N, C-alpha and C positions, 0 to 999 in steps of 0.2 A: 366915418370908420375907416381905419387902416387896413390894409390888407389881411394883416397879423390879427387884428383882433375879429375878422369875419371867420376866419379859420378856426379859432378859439368857440366862437357862438358854435358853428357846426359842428365840432367834435361834441362840444358838452349836451348839444341836441342829441346828437348818435347816441350818447350812454344812455340818456334817460328813455330813449325808443327801444333800445336793446333790454332796459332793467325793468319796463313796462310789460315788455313782451315774455321776459323770465317768470315773471309773478306769475301772470295769468296761465302760464304752463303749469306752473305748481299747483295752481289752486284748482286746475280741470284734472289734475294727477290724484289728488286726495279722495279718496272715497269713505265715506264715511260707515264706521264698523257695523252700526245698526241696521244696515241693509244687506249686510254679508248671513244665508241662512247656513247652519250645521246640517250636512248629510251624514248617515250613522251606515257604517259596514256591517250588516249582519249576514246569517245564516239562515235559511228558514227550510221548514219542513212540511210538505203537503199533507195532512190529513188525510186517511183511506179507511175504508171497513178491513179490521182485520180479524184474526183468530187470536184469542189468548187464552192459554194454559196455565193456570198458576200451580203451581206444585212445592213439594217439600224434597229435601236433599238428605240420603242416608247411605250409609256405605252399607254392604252385603257380601256372604258370604255364600257359594255357591254349595250345595250338600245336598245328598241323596235322599230323593221321598222318602225310601225306605232301608232299612240296615238292621241287621240281625249278627250278632254274637254268636260265634261258633262256642261250645263249651264241650269238652270231654266227659265220657261218661265213669271214667276211672282215674285214680291218681296215680301218677309213675312219672316215668322219662321217655320223651319222645323219642322214637326210635324210627321214625320215617317221615316226610315231608313229601306230597305228592303233586303241591300247586305252588303258584307262586303270586305274588300281587300282579293283578291286571288279567288274571287268568279266570275265564268263563266256565261255572261250576252246575251241572244238574242238582237237584233235590234230591238227598240221600247218597251223593257221590262220595265216596270216601276220600277227605283230603290230609289226613295223617292218621299216624298209629302211636299208643301210648303201649310203653312195658310196664307192666304193673308189678313185676317181681322183685323180690326182697332178697337180702344176702339170705340163703340157704333154702328159698322158694322161688321156685319159676314157673311165672304163668304165660299163656298166651296172650299176644299183641291186642290190644281192644280198639276196634277201628274206632275213629273221629268222623263223622258223615257232616253234610251239608244241611242244614236245617231247610231251607228254600233257596232255590235257585238263583244265580246273580252272578256279582263280579267279586273277586277276593280285592278289598280295598286297604287291607290289612292284616299283617300276620306279623305279628311281635317276638314269636318265638321261635329257636331254630333246634335242629336234632342236638337232643342230650338235656334240653330246658326242662325241667322240675313240672308238671301241671298238678290240677286239681280240677275236681268236678264245678267250681265255683269261680272258676277262672278262665277269662275268654282267650282263646289259642289264635282267633282271626274273625274277622269281619266281611260279612258279604252285602254286599249294598245293591240295589236297583239302579244301573247308570244308567239306563233309559229313561226313566224317569226323575230329573233334577227339579230343585226347587231353588232359591233364593231367599236366605234367611235374615231379616233387618230386625233391629229393635228401635221401637218408636216411643218417643219420650213422654210422660203423662200430659204433657201440655198439649200435645198433637192429636192425642187419641180420639178426640170428636170427630176430625178431619179425615179418618180413616174409613172403608167399608170393602166389603169384596166384590170384587168385582171391578176394582179401579183400576185404569189404565197406569202403567210405569213406562221408563225407556231408560236400560240399561247398557253402560260402556266398562268396557273392559281393557286394561294397558297391552293384554295380548294382541288386542285389534283396533289400536288407534284409529281415530276416526268414523268408525263404525258405532251405530245405534242399534241396539236391539230391543224388541218390545215383549212388554211382560205384563202380567197383571195379578191383582191380589187374588190369591186361592184361598188362605185361612187367616183368620185373625183371633189370636190367643183372646179366650175372655179374662183371662188373669194375670194379672201384672205380678212383675217379678217386683217384692218388696223392698228388696236389698238396692236394686239401681232403678226403681220407680218407671220402670220402661215395660212397654208391651210387644209380646214377639208377634212378628206378622212374618207369612210365608208366602212370595209369590212363584210363580210358574212362568217360565218363558212360552212366549204366544205370539208365533209358532215356536216348535223346539229347534235345538240348531246342534248338532254334533261336533261342533267346535268349543262346546263350553263344555268344562271339564270340572269336578268335583274339587273344590280346594279352592277354585278360583276367587279373587278377591272381585268386587266389581261396586260402580259407583250409580245410585240408585235415583231416578226423580221421579217420584209418585206424582202424579197429577190430580190434584182434589177438585179444582174445579175450572169448567171450559168455560169461554165466553165466543159464540160464533159473529161474525161479521159485526163486531162494536168500533166505536172511532176511538184510535188510539194513538198516543203522541210520545215523543220521547220526554223523559222525566224532567229533563234540562229544560225544556220550554217554560215551566209553570215557574210563574214569581208569586211570592208570597208578601203581601204588603198589609200592615193592619190586620192580619187575622186573615184575611180574603187570598184564597186561590186565585189566579187568574193567567192570562195567555197575552201577548202580543200579536194581534192578527193583520196581517199586512192587505190594505185596500188602497189600490190606485196610488203607489209609491209612500202611502205615509201609514201610520199605524195607529189601531184601537185598540183599546183595553177590553178583553173579553171576562166577565167571573165565570169558574166553570166548578163543576162539581165531579169528584174524580170518584172511580170504582175501583176494581182492583188494578194491581201493581205486578208486573212479570218483569223482572230484568229490569232492563232499561225503561221499560214501555208502559203507559198508565191508560186504564180506560178511564174515556171521558163520558160520563153520563150523562150531561146536561151542558151548553155553552158553546160547543162545539158541532158543526157537522162534516161530514167528508168532502174533500176540495178544499177547506178553508187552510189559509197557509200562515202558520204561526214562526214565530222569530224562536231558534232553538240556539242560537250562541251573538252576543252583543247588544243584548236587551239590557244590561245592567242600568245605562243611564237614558235610556228611553223613556217616554213620556205621550201622552195622548197627543196625535197628530205628529209626532216627530217625522220627518224625511227620513227613508231608509235607502239604501241601495243594496239588492242583493246580489251577495259574492257568490254563495252556493246554495242552491235549492235541490233537496231532497226528496222526492217521491216517495210517499208513504205507501205500504201493501206489497214493496219488493222483496 
């Protein structure tokens, strides 16, 4: 064999070795798809014993607990007004006078007296106004005793009772919540609006609240103490059954549940969960029993 042939054989042998080596590396780099496992990123909520207050929402007006119209004893022209809106008057105090004189006849002025003690909250007349005994010239109210008047639709009246608690909020005092309770329930419905009148009183009273204010009322109709509650977003409905995914050692299991009352975003769980169970609240759409999960955000209940 010549030297040229020896070199050629060695070159071919070297190329074969390199090709074989590359083929082995490619085989080693291939990973079967079946061996890869999907891990789902989820947010969870750790259930805890909580208090839930179910409520109805209404709009209410602040009114005086008692209000009396002031009527003159004689017809004529207002000749004198001695009080202004906002003044406090005593019972039988003279607040105005009426001149009953007519052309060709002059009479003494007739006094208009306050029938009760209280604050003048309205006086629509002025000096020179013509009045009569059937006409109200002022309104005197008891501003120390205020009420919140609301109207309850007929479908809710079975859930209203004297003594129920309520939470009030006013635009005048943003962020503050005032407590109240139901003091009176009208036994008769308004036939035109099919609604029932309900009156609440501030408990305790607060001098900052004025007649004529508007408030938003949360009337508490049912209270649950120390019940297991979770966010509504955790509940999955499949085949007509409500359930949740519970995290257990890096995987999830499905738990059928029975729901109670719902307050805002929280749902009472009557059966199926206990305090301390960690349920998936976000990312559960693609989950199945035994799916592996990575908890990205964990929220502790009861806070």
